[in-house]
C-alpha positions as CSV (number, residue, x, y, z in Angstrom):
1,M,17.7,115.5,163.6
2,D,18.6,112.6,161.0
3,E,18.5,110.3,164.2
4,Q,15.2,111.3,165.0
5,R,13.9,111.0,161.5
6,R,15.1,107.4,161.7
7,R,13.7,106.9,164.7
8,W,10.3,108.0,163.1
9,Q,10.6,105.8,160.4
10,N,11.4,102.8,162.3
11,W,8.3,103.4,164.6
12,W,5.8,104.1,161.7
13,M,7.2,100.7,160.0
14,A,6.1,99.1,163.1
15,L,2.9,100.5,163.2
16,C,1.9,99.6,159.7
17,F,3.1,96.0,160.4
18,S,1.1,95.8,163.3
19,F,-2.2,97.1,161.3
20,L,-1.5,94.4,158.4
21,L,-1.3,91.6,160.9
22,C,-4.7,92.4,162.6
23,F,-6.8,93.6,159.6
24,G,-5.2,92.6,156.4
25,P,-4.0,89.7,154.5
26,Q,-0.9,87.8,156.3
27,V,2.0,89.6,156.6
28,S,5.5,88.8,157.6
29,A,8.4,90.9,159.1
30,Q,10.5,93.0,157.5
31,I,13.6,91.8,155.7
32,R,16.9,94.2,155.5
33,Y,19.8,94.0,153.2
34,T,22.7,95.9,152.8
35,V,24.7,96.3,149.4
36,P,27.5,99.1,148.2
37,E,26.5,101.5,145.6
38,E,27.7,101.2,142.1
39,M,27.3,97.4,141.8
40,K,27.3,95.6,138.8
41,E,23.9,95.0,137.3
42,G,22.6,91.4,138.1
43,S,24.3,91.3,141.3
44,V,22.3,89.2,143.7
45,V,21.4,91.2,146.9
46,G,19.8,88.4,149.1
47,N,17.4,85.1,148.7
48,I,13.8,86.5,150.0
49,A,12.0,83.2,149.4
50,K,14.9,81.5,151.8
51,D,14.9,84.4,154.1
52,L,11.2,84.2,154.5
53,G,10.7,80.3,154.6
54,L,8.9,80.1,151.4
55,D,8.8,77.1,149.1
56,V,10.9,78.0,146.1
57,S,9.0,75.4,144.2
58,T,5.6,77.6,144.3
59,L,6.8,81.0,143.7
60,V,5.9,81.0,139.8
61,D,2.2,79.5,140.7
62,R,1.9,81.9,143.3
63,R,3.1,84.9,141.5
64,F,6.1,85.9,143.6
65,R,6.9,89.6,142.7
66,I,7.5,93.1,143.7
67,V,4.3,95.0,144.0
68,S,5.3,98.4,145.2
69,G,8.0,100.1,146.9
70,S,9.9,103.2,146.2
71,K,12.4,103.4,143.1
72,D,11.7,99.7,142.9
73,A,13.3,100.0,139.6
74,F,16.6,99.4,140.9
75,F,15.6,95.8,142.0
76,Q,14.0,92.8,140.5
77,V,13.3,89.1,142.0
78,N,13.6,85.8,140.3
79,Q,10.7,83.6,140.5
80,N,12.8,80.7,139.8
81,N,14.9,80.8,143.1
82,G,13.5,83.8,144.9
83,E,16.7,85.9,144.6
84,L,16.6,89.5,144.9
85,Y,19.0,91.0,142.5
86,I,20.2,94.7,141.2
87,H,18.5,95.5,137.6
88,K,20.0,99.0,137.5
89,S,23.2,100.3,138.6
90,I,22.8,102.6,141.8
91,D,24.6,106.0,142.3
92,R,24.0,106.7,146.3
93,E,24.8,110.4,145.6
94,E,21.8,110.9,142.9
95,L,19.6,108.7,145.0
96,C,20.0,110.1,148.5
97,D,21.1,113.3,149.6
98,G,23.1,113.9,152.6
99,N,25.2,112.0,155.4
100,G,22.2,109.8,156.5
101,A,21.5,106.0,155.7
102,C,20.0,105.6,152.2
103,V,17.3,103.0,152.2
104,V,15.3,101.7,149.6
105,N,11.9,100.1,150.7
106,L,10.5,97.3,148.6
107,K,7.0,95.2,149.1
108,T,6.5,91.9,147.5
109,A,3.4,89.7,147.4
110,V,2.6,86.0,146.8
111,E,-0.9,84.7,146.4
112,N,-2.7,81.5,147.3
113,P,-2.7,82.5,150.2
114,L,-1.9,86.3,149.7
115,E,1.0,87.3,151.7
116,I,2.6,90.7,151.5
117,H,6.1,91.1,152.8
118,Y,8.6,94.3,153.3
119,V,12.3,94.4,152.1
120,A,14.8,97.3,153.0
121,V,17.9,97.5,151.2
122,E,20.2,100.3,152.4
123,V,22.7,101.3,150.0
124,T,26.2,102.1,151.4
125,D,28.6,104.8,150.2
126,I,32.1,104.3,148.4
127,N,34.5,107.0,147.7
128,D,33.6,107.5,144.2
129,N,33.8,111.4,144.2
130,H,36.8,113.8,144.4
131,P,36.5,117.0,146.6
132,S,35.9,119.9,144.5
133,F,36.2,123.6,144.8
134,S,33.6,126.3,143.5
135,E,36.3,128.2,141.5
136,Q,39.6,126.8,140.1
137,N,41.4,130.2,141.0
138,Q,41.5,132.9,143.8
139,H,43.4,136.2,143.6
140,F,44.8,138.4,146.5
141,E,46.5,141.6,146.2
142,I,48.6,142.1,149.4
143,A,51.0,145.1,150.0
144,E,54.7,144.2,150.8
145,H,54.0,146.1,154.3
146,T,50.8,144.0,155.5
147,P,51.1,142.8,159.0
148,I,52.4,139.3,160.1
149,G,49.2,137.2,161.0
150,T,46.6,138.6,158.7
151,S,44.4,135.8,157.5
152,F,42.5,135.7,154.3
153,Q,39.4,133.2,153.6
154,L,39.6,130.9,151.0
155,H,37.0,129.1,148.9
156,A,35.9,125.7,150.9
157,A,35.7,122.3,149.1
158,R,32.7,120.2,148.7
159,D,32.4,116.6,148.5
160,Q,29.3,114.4,147.2
161,D,30.3,111.6,149.4
162,A,29.0,111.2,153.0
163,S,31.2,110.7,156.1
164,P,34.0,109.4,156.2
165,Y,34.6,110.0,152.4
166,S,34.1,113.4,152.6
167,V,36.6,116.4,152.9
168,R,38.8,115.5,155.8
169,L,41.9,117.9,155.6
170,Y,43.5,120.8,153.6
171,K,47.1,121.2,152.7
172,L,48.9,124.3,151.2
173,S,52.1,124.4,148.7
174,Q,55.3,125.1,150.6
175,D,55.9,128.9,150.8
176,E,57.9,130.7,153.3
177,N,55.5,133.7,153.6
178,F,52.2,131.8,154.1
179,E,50.6,129.1,155.9
180,I,46.8,127.4,156.1
181,Y,44.4,127.6,158.7
182,I,41.3,125.6,159.2
183,R,38.1,126.5,161.0
184,N,35.5,123.8,161.7
185,S,32.1,125.0,161.2
186,D,29.2,122.5,161.6
187,E,30.2,119.7,159.5
188,E,32.2,122.0,157.4
189,K,36.0,123.0,157.4
190,I,36.7,126.4,156.2
191,P,40.6,127.1,155.3
192,F,42.1,130.6,155.7
193,L,45.5,131.7,154.1
194,V,47.6,133.6,156.9
195,L,50.7,135.8,156.3
196,K,53.5,134.7,158.6
197,K,56.4,136.5,157.0
198,P,56.8,140.1,155.7
199,L,56.7,140.4,152.0
200,D,59.4,141.7,149.7
201,R,58.2,142.7,146.3
202,E,61.8,143.1,145.1
203,H,62.4,139.7,146.4
204,K,59.3,138.1,145.0
205,S,56.4,140.2,143.5
206,E,54.2,137.2,143.0
207,H,53.3,133.9,144.9
208,L,51.7,131.0,143.3
209,L,50.1,128.7,145.8
210,I,48.1,125.5,145.7
211,L,45.6,124.4,147.9
212,K,44.8,120.6,148.1
213,A,41.5,119.5,149.7
214,L,41.7,115.7,150.6
215,D,38.8,113.2,151.6
216,G,38.9,110.3,154.0
217,G,39.3,107.6,151.4
218,N,41.8,105.0,151.2
219,P,43.7,106.1,149.0
220,P,42.5,109.7,149.3
221,K,40.9,111.6,146.8
222,S,41.8,115.3,146.1
223,G,40.9,118.6,144.6
224,T,43.0,121.7,143.9
225,L,42.8,125.5,144.1
226,N,45.0,127.6,142.5
227,I,45.9,130.9,144.8
228,T,47.7,134.0,143.2
229,V,49.1,136.6,145.5
230,T,50.4,139.9,144.0
231,V,52.6,142.0,146.2
232,L,52.4,145.9,145.7
233,D,55.9,147.8,145.2
234,S,57.7,150.6,146.8
235,N,60.5,152.2,145.2
236,D,63.7,151.4,147.5
237,N,66.4,149.6,145.0
238,R,69.3,150.5,142.7
239,P,70.2,148.7,139.7
240,V,72.2,145.4,140.4
241,F,74.1,143.1,137.7
242,S,73.0,139.7,137.4
243,Q,76.5,138.5,137.7
244,D,79.5,140.4,139.5
245,T,81.9,139.2,136.9
246,Y,80.8,137.8,133.7
247,S,83.1,135.3,131.9
248,V,82.6,134.0,128.2
249,T,84.7,132.4,125.7
250,L,85.1,133.4,122.3
251,Q,87.0,131.8,119.4
252,E,89.5,134.1,117.7
253,N,88.8,135.4,114.1
254,P,85.1,136.1,114.6
255,P,83.6,138.0,112.1
256,I,83.1,141.6,112.6
257,G,79.5,142.3,114.4
258,T,79.6,138.9,116.4
259,T,77.9,139.3,119.8
260,V,80.2,138.4,122.2
261,I,78.2,138.4,125.6
262,K,74.7,140.4,126.7
263,I,75.0,141.5,130.3
264,N,72.0,142.4,132.3
265,A,71.2,144.5,135.4
266,S,68.1,144.7,136.9
267,D,66.2,147.3,139.3
268,S,63.5,146.1,141.6
269,D,61.7,149.4,141.6
270,E,59.4,150.1,138.7
271,G,58.9,152.8,136.2
272,P,61.5,155.3,135.4
273,N,63.6,154.2,138.4
274,S,64.1,150.7,136.7
275,E,65.2,151.8,133.5
276,I,68.8,151.2,133.1
277,E,71.6,152.3,130.7
278,Y,75.1,150.7,130.2
279,S,78.3,152.0,129.2
280,L,82.2,150.8,129.3
281,G,84.5,152.1,132.0
282,K,86.8,155.1,131.3
283,T,90.0,153.5,132.1
284,L,90.4,150.7,129.8
285,K,93.0,150.4,127.1
286,R,92.6,152.2,123.8
287,K,92.9,149.0,122.2
288,V,89.9,147.7,123.8
289,Y,87.6,150.4,122.7
290,D,88.9,149.4,118.9
291,I,88.1,145.8,119.4
292,F,84.7,145.8,121.3
293,Q,81.3,148.1,121.4
294,L,78.8,147.9,124.1
295,D,75.0,148.5,123.3
296,R,74.0,151.1,126.0
297,I,70.3,149.8,125.7
298,T,70.4,146.1,125.3
299,G,73.7,145.4,127.2
300,E,75.1,143.3,124.1
301,I,79.0,143.7,123.5
302,K,79.7,142.9,120.0
303,V,83.3,142.8,117.9
304,K,84.3,145.6,116.0
305,G,88.0,144.6,115.3
306,E,90.3,141.8,114.5
307,I,90.8,139.2,117.5
308,D,94.0,137.0,117.4
309,F,94.6,134.7,120.2
310,E,98.2,134.5,119.3
311,D,98.4,138.4,120.1
312,T,96.0,138.7,123.1
313,D,94.5,135.6,124.8
314,V,92.2,137.5,127.4
315,Y,90.5,140.9,127.5
316,K,88.8,142.4,130.9
317,L,86.0,144.9,130.4
318,D,84.7,147.4,133.5
319,V,81.3,148.0,132.7
320,Q,78.5,150.4,134.6
321,A,74.7,150.1,134.7
322,S,72.7,153.4,135.8
323,D,69.1,154.0,136.2
324,K,67.1,156.9,135.5
325,G,65.9,158.0,138.8
326,Q,66.7,161.2,140.3
327,P,69.3,161.2,141.5
328,P,70.2,158.3,139.1
329,L,71.9,155.0,141.2
330,S,74.4,153.1,139.3
331,A,76.5,149.6,139.9
332,Q,79.8,148.3,138.0
333,G,80.6,145.1,136.9
334,R,83.4,143.4,135.1
335,V,83.4,141.3,131.9
336,I,86.4,138.9,131.2
337,I,86.5,137.7,127.6
338,K,88.8,134.7,126.8
339,I,90.0,134.2,123.6
340,Q,89.8,130.6,122.6
341,D,92.9,129.3,120.1
342,I,91.5,127.7,117.0
343,N,93.6,125.8,114.5
344,D,94.2,128.7,111.9
345,N,98.0,128.2,111.7
346,M,99.6,125.4,109.6
347,P,102.7,123.5,111.1
348,E,105.9,124.8,109.7
349,I,108.6,122.5,108.6
350,E,112.2,123.2,108.7
351,L,114.8,120.7,107.0
352,T,118.4,120.5,107.2
353,S,119.8,118.2,104.9
354,L,123.1,116.5,105.8
355,S,123.3,115.1,102.4
356,N,121.4,114.4,99.2
357,I,123.0,111.3,98.1
358,V,123.1,108.0,100.1
359,A,125.1,105.0,98.9
360,E,123.0,102.1,98.3
361,H,125.3,99.7,100.9
362,C,124.7,102.2,103.8
363,K,123.5,100.6,106.8
364,P,119.9,100.7,108.2
365,G,119.5,103.6,110.8
366,T,122.0,106.0,108.7
367,V,121.1,109.7,109.2
368,I,120.1,111.4,106.2
369,A,118.5,114.7,107.6
370,L,117.6,116.6,110.7
371,I,113.7,117.8,110.7
372,S,112.2,120.4,113.4
373,V,108.4,121.3,113.0
374,S,106.5,124.3,114.7
375,D,102.8,125.5,115.3
376,K,102.1,128.9,116.4
377,D,98.8,127.4,117.7
378,S,98.3,126.1,121.1
379,G,97.2,123.4,123.2
380,V,96.1,120.6,120.8
381,N,96.4,122.6,117.8
382,G,100.0,123.2,118.3
383,K,100.7,119.5,118.8
384,V,102.2,118.3,115.7
385,V,102.9,114.8,114.2
386,C,105.0,114.0,111.4
387,S,104.9,111.3,108.7
388,L,106.4,110.1,105.7
389,S,105.3,108.8,102.2
390,K,104.5,105.4,102.2
391,N,106.6,102.5,100.8
392,V,110.1,104.4,101.2
393,P,113.2,102.7,103.0
394,F,113.3,105.5,105.4
395,E,111.6,106.7,108.7
396,L,111.5,109.3,111.1
397,K,113.1,109.0,114.6
398,P,112.1,111.4,117.4
399,S,114.7,113.3,119.0
400,F,114.5,113.9,122.8
401,Q,113.6,117.6,122.1
402,D,109.8,118.0,121.2
403,N,109.0,118.3,117.4
404,M,112.5,117.1,116.6
405,Y,113.2,114.2,114.4
406,S,115.8,112.6,112.3
407,L,115.3,111.1,108.6
408,V,117.3,107.7,108.7
409,T,117.3,104.9,106.5
410,K,115.1,101.7,107.4
411,G,116.4,99.1,105.2
412,R,118.8,98.1,102.6
413,L,118.8,100.6,99.4
414,D,119.3,99.1,95.8
415,R,120.0,101.7,93.3
416,E,119.4,99.1,90.7
417,L,116.0,98.9,91.6
418,V,115.0,102.5,92.8
419,P,117.7,105.1,92.1
420,H,116.1,108.2,93.1
421,Y,113.6,108.9,96.1
422,D,111.3,112.0,96.7
423,I,110.4,111.8,100.2
424,T,107.3,113.7,101.3
425,I,107.5,114.7,104.8
426,T,103.7,115.7,105.9
427,A,103.4,117.5,109.4
428,T,100.1,117.7,110.6
429,D,98.4,119.2,113.7
430,L,96.0,117.5,116.2
431,G,93.1,120.3,115.6
432,Q,89.9,120.0,114.5
433,P,90.1,120.0,111.4
434,P,93.5,119.3,111.3
435,L,96.0,121.3,109.2
436,S,99.1,119.9,107.3
437,S,102.3,121.2,105.9
438,I,104.4,119.4,103.3
439,K,108.0,119.1,102.5
440,T,109.7,117.1,99.7
441,L,113.4,115.9,100.0
442,S,115.4,114.8,97.1
443,I,117.6,111.6,97.6
444,Q,119.8,110.1,95.0
445,V,120.9,106.6,95.8
446,A,124.7,106.3,94.6
447,D,125.9,103.3,93.0
448,V,128.5,100.6,94.4
449,N,129.7,97.6,92.4
450,D,127.5,95.3,93.6
451,N,125.9,93.6,90.7
452,H,127.9,91.0,88.4
453,P,127.4,91.4,84.5
454,E,124.9,89.3,83.1
455,F,124.6,87.9,79.4
456,S,121.6,88.2,77.5
457,F,121.6,84.0,77.0
458,S,123.3,81.4,78.8
459,P,124.2,79.4,77.2
460,Y,124.6,80.8,73.6
461,A,124.1,78.7,70.5
462,F,125.8,80.1,67.1
463,Y,125.8,78.3,63.9
464,V,128.6,78.9,61.4
465,M,128.7,77.7,57.8
466,E,132.0,75.5,56.7
467,N,134.5,77.2,54.6
468,N,134.2,80.5,56.4
469,V,136.6,83.2,55.8
470,P,139.4,83.4,58.3
471,G,139.3,86.8,60.1
472,K,135.6,87.8,59.3
473,F,133.1,88.4,62.1
474,L,131.1,85.4,62.8
475,F,128.7,86.3,65.9
476,S,128.7,88.3,69.1
477,V,127.9,87.7,73.0
478,S,126.6,90.5,75.0
479,A,126.6,91.4,79.0
480,S,125.0,94.2,80.7
481,D,125.8,95.0,84.1
482,K,122.9,96.8,86.1
483,D,125.5,99.3,87.9
484,S,126.3,102.7,86.4
485,N,129.3,104.5,85.3
486,E,132.7,102.7,85.5
487,N,130.7,99.8,87.3
488,A,128.7,99.2,84.4
489,I,131.8,99.3,82.0
490,V,132.3,95.5,80.5
491,S,135.2,94.0,79.1
492,Y,134.9,90.6,77.6
493,H,137.6,87.8,77.1
494,I,138.0,84.0,76.3
495,W,138.8,81.6,79.0
496,R,141.4,79.4,77.6
497,E,142.3,76.3,79.2
498,S,145.0,73.9,77.8
499,T,142.5,71.0,77.6
500,E,141.6,68.8,74.9
501,E,138.0,70.0,75.0
502,N,139.1,73.8,74.9
503,K,141.6,73.1,71.8
504,Y,139.3,75.0,69.4
505,T,139.6,78.5,71.4
506,S,142.9,79.1,69.6
507,F,140.9,79.1,66.2
508,I,138.8,82.1,67.7
509,N,139.3,85.6,69.2
510,I,136.9,88.3,70.8
511,N,136.7,92.1,70.8
512,S,137.2,92.7,74.4
513,E,135.1,95.8,74.0
514,N,131.7,94.7,72.3
515,G,132.2,91.0,72.6
516,E,132.5,90.4,68.8
517,I,134.0,87.1,67.8
518,Y,136.2,86.2,64.9
519,A,137.4,83.0,63.4
520,L,141.0,82.7,62.9
521,K,140.7,79.8,60.6
522,S,138.3,78.2,58.3
523,F,135.9,75.3,59.9
524,D,135.3,71.9,57.9
525,F,132.5,70.2,58.8
526,E,133.8,66.9,57.8
527,T,136.3,67.4,60.6
528,V,134.7,68.9,63.4
529,K,131.0,69.5,63.9
530,M,130.8,71.4,67.0
531,F,132.9,72.7,69.7
532,Q,132.5,74.7,72.9
533,F,134.2,77.4,74.8
534,H,133.4,79.9,77.9
535,V,133.6,83.9,77.4
536,V,134.1,86.1,80.9
537,A,132.8,89.2,81.2
538,T,134.2,91.7,83.6
539,D,133.2,95.1,85.0
540,S,135.3,98.1,85.7
541,G,134.2,98.3,89.3
542,T,136.8,98.2,92.3
543,P,136.7,95.2,93.0
544,S,135.6,94.2,89.7
545,L,133.1,91.5,89.4
546,S,132.7,89.0,86.6
547,S,130.6,86.0,85.2
548,N,131.0,83.4,82.5
549,V,128.7,81.9,79.7
550,T,129.4,78.8,77.6
551,V,129.3,79.2,74.0
552,N,128.2,76.3,71.7
553,V,129.5,76.6,68.1
554,F,127.8,74.2,65.7
555,I,129.4,74.0,62.2
556,L,127.1,73.7,59.1
557,D,127.6,71.7,56.4
558,Q,128.2,72.9,52.9
559,N,127.9,71.2,49.6
560,D,131.7,70.9,49.0
561,N,132.3,67.3,48.5
562,V,131.7,65.7,45.3
563,P,129.9,62.2,45.0
564,V,132.6,59.5,44.7
565,I,131.7,56.1,42.7
566,L,132.6,53.2,44.7
567,Y,131.0,50.5,42.4
568,P,131.9,49.9,39.6
569,V,135.5,50.7,39.7
570,S,138.1,49.5,37.0
571,A,141.4,48.2,37.8
572,N,143.1,51.6,36.6
573,G,140.6,53.5,39.2
574,S,138.0,54.7,36.5
575,A,134.4,54.5,37.3
576,E,133.8,51.7,34.5
577,G,132.5,48.3,34.3
578,V,131.7,45.4,32.3
579,E,128.6,43.1,33.0
580,E,127.8,40.1,31.1
581,I,124.2,38.9,30.9
582,P,122.5,35.8,28.7
583,R,120.3,36.6,25.9
584,N,117.5,34.7,27.6
585,V,116.9,36.9,30.8
586,N,113.6,38.0,31.3
587,A,112.3,41.1,32.2
588,G,113.2,42.9,35.4
589,H,116.6,41.1,35.5
590,L,119.0,42.8,37.8
591,V,122.1,43.7,35.9
592,T,124.3,45.7,38.1
593,K,124.0,48.1,41.2
594,V,125.8,51.6,41.1
595,R,127.3,52.2,44.6
596,A,128.3,56.2,45.2
597,Y,129.2,57.9,48.4
598,D,129.0,61.7,49.5
599,A,131.2,63.2,52.6
600,D,128.4,65.8,52.8
601,I,125.3,65.2,55.0
602,G,121.4,66.0,54.6
603,Y,120.5,66.9,51.3
604,N,124.0,67.5,50.3
605,G,124.8,64.2,50.4
606,W,121.6,62.7,49.3
607,L,122.5,61.1,45.8
608,L,120.2,60.4,42.8
609,F,121.0,58.4,39.8
610,S,120.0,59.2,36.2
611,L,120.9,57.6,32.9
612,Q,122.5,60.0,30.7
613,E,123.2,57.9,27.8
614,V,121.9,54.5,26.7
615,S,121.9,52.7,23.3
616,D,118.4,51.3,23.8
617,H,116.0,53.1,26.3
618,S,113.4,50.4,26.0
619,L,116.0,47.9,27.0
620,F,117.6,49.1,30.6
621,G,115.9,50.8,33.3
622,L,117.7,52.8,36.4
623,D,116.2,53.2,40.0
624,R,116.8,56.7,40.4
625,Y,117.5,56.4,44.4
626,T,118.9,52.6,44.6
627,G,121.1,52.8,41.5
628,Q,120.0,49.3,40.4
629,I,119.7,48.7,36.8
630,R,117.5,46.2,35.4
631,T,116.1,44.9,32.2
632,L,112.9,46.3,31.0
633,R,112.0,43.6,28.7
634,S,113.5,40.2,26.9
635,F,116.2,40.3,24.8
636,T,115.6,39.6,20.9
637,E,117.6,38.3,18.2
638,T,117.7,41.8,16.6
639,D,118.9,43.1,19.6
640,E,123.0,44.6,20.1
641,A,125.1,42.3,21.8
642,Q,126.8,45.1,23.4
643,H,125.2,48.2,25.2
644,K,126.9,51.2,27.0
645,L,125.3,53.1,29.8
646,L,126.6,56.5,31.1
647,I,125.1,57.0,34.5
648,L,125.0,60.2,36.3
649,V,125.2,60.5,40.3
650,K,124.5,63.9,41.6
651,D,123.9,65.4,45.4
652,N,121.0,67.3,46.1
653,G,123.0,70.5,47.2
654,N,121.8,73.9,46.2
655,V,124.5,73.8,43.7
656,S,124.6,70.2,42.8
657,L,127.9,68.3,42.6
658,S,128.0,65.2,40.5
659,A,130.3,62.2,39.2
660,T,129.6,59.6,36.4
661,A,129.9,55.8,36.1
662,T,129.8,53.7,32.5
663,V,128.7,50.4,32.6
664,I,129.2,48.1,29.4
665,V,126.7,45.3,29.4
666,K,127.6,42.5,26.9
667,V,124.9,40.0,25.9
668,V,125.8,36.4,25.4
669,E,124.6,33.4,23.9
670,P,122.8,31.0,26.6
671,K,125.6,28.1,26.3
672,E,126.7,26.4,29.2
673,P,129.1,28.4,30.6
674,F,126.7,30.9,30.2
675,A,124.3,28.9,31.5
676,A,126.3,28.4,34.7
677,S,126.9,32.4,34.5
678,D,123.2,32.8,34.1
679,V,123.1,30.4,37.3
680,K,125.5,32.6,38.7
681,H,123.5,35.9,38.2
682,T,120.6,34.0,39.2
683,V,122.4,33.3,42.6
684,K,123.6,36.6,42.6
685,D,120.0,38.1,42.3
686,E,119.0,36.0,44.8
687,E,121.8,37.0,47.3
688,E,120.9,40.4,46.5
689,N,117.5,39.9,47.0
690,N,118.3,38.5,50.4
691,V,120.8,41.0,51.3
692,I,117.9,43.6,50.5
693,F,115.7,41.8,52.9
694,Y,118.3,41.7,55.7
695,L,118.8,45.4,54.9
696,I,115.3,46.1,55.3
697,I,115.1,44.1,58.8
698,T,118.2,45.8,60.1
699,L,116.5,49.2,59.0
700,G,113.5,48.5,60.5
701,S,115.1,47.5,63.9
702,V,117.4,50.6,63.5
703,S,114.3,52.7,63.2
704,V,112.7,51.3,66.0
705,L,115.4,51.8,68.2
706,F,115.8,55.4,66.9
707,V,112.1,55.9,68.0
708,I,112.5,54.3,71.5
709,S,116.0,56.5,71.8
710,I,113.9,60.0,70.7
711,I,111.1,58.9,73.2
712,V,113.7,58.5,76.2
713,L,115.4,61.6,75.1
714,I,111.9,63.5,75.2
715,V,111.3,62.1,78.9
716,M,115.0,62.9,80.1
717,Q,114.2,66.4,78.8
718,C,111.0,66.9,80.1
719,S,112.2,65.5,83.8
720,K,115.2,68.3,83.8
721,S,116.0,71.9,82.9
722,T,116.2,73.0,79.5
723,D,119.6,71.3,77.9
724,Y,121.4,73.8,75.7
725,S,124.2,71.3,74.8
726,S,124.5,70.5,71.0
727,K,124.0,67.1,69.9
728,Y,124.2,65.1,66.9
729,L,122.7,61.9,65.5
730,Q,124.5,60.4,62.7
731,D,122.2,57.5,60.6
732,T,122.8,55.7,57.4
733,N,120.7,55.5,54.5
734,Y,118.5,52.4,54.3
735,D,118.9,51.8,50.5
736,G,122.3,51.2,50.2
737,T,123.8,54.8,49.4
738,L,126.1,55.8,51.9
739,C,124.5,59.4,53.2
740,H,124.4,61.2,56.5
741,S,121.8,62.8,58.8
742,I,122.7,64.9,61.8
743,Q,120.5,66.5,64.7
744,Y,121.6,69.5,66.7
745,R,119.7,71.3,69.7
746,S,120.0,74.8,70.5
747,G,117.7,76.7,73.0
748,D,114.0,76.3,72.0
749,N,114.9,75.0,68.4
750,R,116.3,71.7,67.3
751,Y,117.9,71.3,63.9
752,M,118.5,68.3,61.8
753,L,120.7,67.8,58.8
754,V,118.8,65.3,56.8
755,G,119.3,62.5,54.1
756,P,117.1,60.8,51.6
757,R,113.6,59.7,52.8
758,M,113.7,62.3,55.8
759,S,110.6,63.6,57.6
760,M,108.7,65.9,55.4
761,G,107.1,67.4,58.6
762,S,110.3,69.3,59.3
763,T,110.7,73.0,58.8
764,I,113.7,74.1,56.3
765,V,115.8,77.3,58.2
766,P,116.4,80.2,55.8
767,G,119.9,80.4,54.7
768,S,121.0,76.9,55.6
769,N,121.3,75.8,52.0
770,G,118.0,73.8,52.2
771,N,119.7,70.8,54.3
772,T,119.0,71.9,57.8
773,L,115.5,71.4,59.5
774,V,114.2,73.3,62.4
775,I,112.2,70.3,64.5
776,P,109.7,72.3,66.9
777,D,110.6,71.6,70.7
778,R,107.2,70.7,72.0
779,R,108.5,70.5,75.5
780,R,109.4,73.9,75.4
781,R,106.4,75.3,73.9
782,D,104.2,73.1,76.2
783,S,106.1,74.7,79.1
784,G,104.7,78.0,78.4
785,E,108.4,79.6,77.5
786,V,108.6,82.1,74.6
787,S,111.3,81.6,71.7
788,K,113.4,84.1,71.3
């Protein structure tokens, strides 16, 4: 029919075209274009002016346009270039219905002269539509005894696209009971559902199928229909357990009421014939009924007693399921409950101590104790590892037997560092969470004599005042031993050698028990200023150990020597002299100089001079430090011819000692002999002045050398370890008065016994009678050492 209609349209168009050629304006032949549907707006279909042979430049003037035609809103022409383009997107299924050709006829016109041209545009189909069913679901009820081969008509799918994009075939989802059959009717394909295998409601009561319709596109588009087949029942089945044997794992110690498992039996029948009740078997052990209970309706097995893995690890229960049919049908099953161990037992430690006293000199690897551990749990929960507390010189050595260990020493022991050990042994299983047990072993470290006695100081330095009482306690030394008991008992003795250096050891004695030292004689500073000896300390161990220390003894000076007058001295040995001076001497004339000496040192030997008696205080003066006597003014005629001066010389001890000297000054007339004498005195004064000058130079040089020596000594002391040996330095007084100064060094302190004009920056030591100075030892202080 479509082909006849197409022929009729073509014939009619040819007839119209012939009529126009004969009677109307000039008409050209028809032009035909083909375009697919759904093309974009503005897409060019073809160039009408070019295909008709029209001059493009005259199209605007000749008003080239589309004048008529069906549905011409889909197309427009461009007067500038004669192109026909799509003005509106075309949907072929909306424009044309059916599978025939879809043609849009257009009539174009140009003027001057008037020409009419016909354009046919065929819109071709594309696969832009899916096959669709009139309904989404279709339901069938089929009895389970329906014969094989019975067919059931299904809904047919429709596709708006034309051939070859219309529905081409059907596919049915996989099902062992059904297949699809297609019957062709005219241009349609009608699907049928065909039963190919008997139905069994107890096997499958409902079948859910999917029918898919596919078109001829590439790739094809599809539509689906959901098919539900309900199978009608008949009563012919007994209860069946979901499993022949149920197996479940249950941790031990579960709370009462814990659900262990839910058994399930099903009956394929319906109604009362499918209702099931559950029960335990009648032949189980009584203990099972005390621990488990079975709910007859739900099939739940619950805990009602205590479950301990260490008691029983597996329970086997016989169960029964019965329906309510007449007569009832039943089925038997079995439930196996495996009890899972949990880590609920702590490890147990058994300790066998061989000895809780260990000698500190024992070798590494010495066995102290035997240890065995156990755990009632099983598997990983029963595996136990042992460890010791940290920072102890012991370790655990595993034995060839499981869970057996030996506690042995790992290193050398030192009782003096650690006399006692509390060893904590921890046994931990490998469960989650792990459980631990702790055992403490107390071990005492026995002492051996492995330490020498140690003195509190080395060397010792002691200061003893001279003139001490023989037999009186002087000082003590002390030594300690880190060992214990008899190994720490120390005795003392003096190491006596028959050498010149140790000759003074015969002057002292020591208490062997406490180290107290006594002098057997009195010391004289002027004879010996220091001496040295050695004390040996020995412990009572076997074999005994000993050590020695050097003791430096410094004798301190006392003011026990009276000043001795050296000048003036008379022929009979008395301190008396006569000096003659002319009457015409001027003020400041040196009359004489009193010289004296003190065997003591420091302040004890520092002498001061003073006038005790003088006939005329305005005439003579005395220098208190030098002992020089000078005139204070010139003599007058009224002055006496003879003057007596009594001079007191005393030292600076705490209890001063003194001596006196008498000088008689005779004033003579200035005659020649006296002039010569005066000249002699003048020369003598000049010589005295020269001597003083040279003495000053000498003392200056000595001072410079002394400073240099001190600097060198400091440098040497800084460049080596602390020198505890005693030193002393003897000086002379610069002013002519014989005096001494001496320095000592001991430990952190330096002591100096000073004479006149000594530095006032020194510190007086209490109890030293004012003549001993402590000079701070800067080297020791700078090095960060603490004075003791």
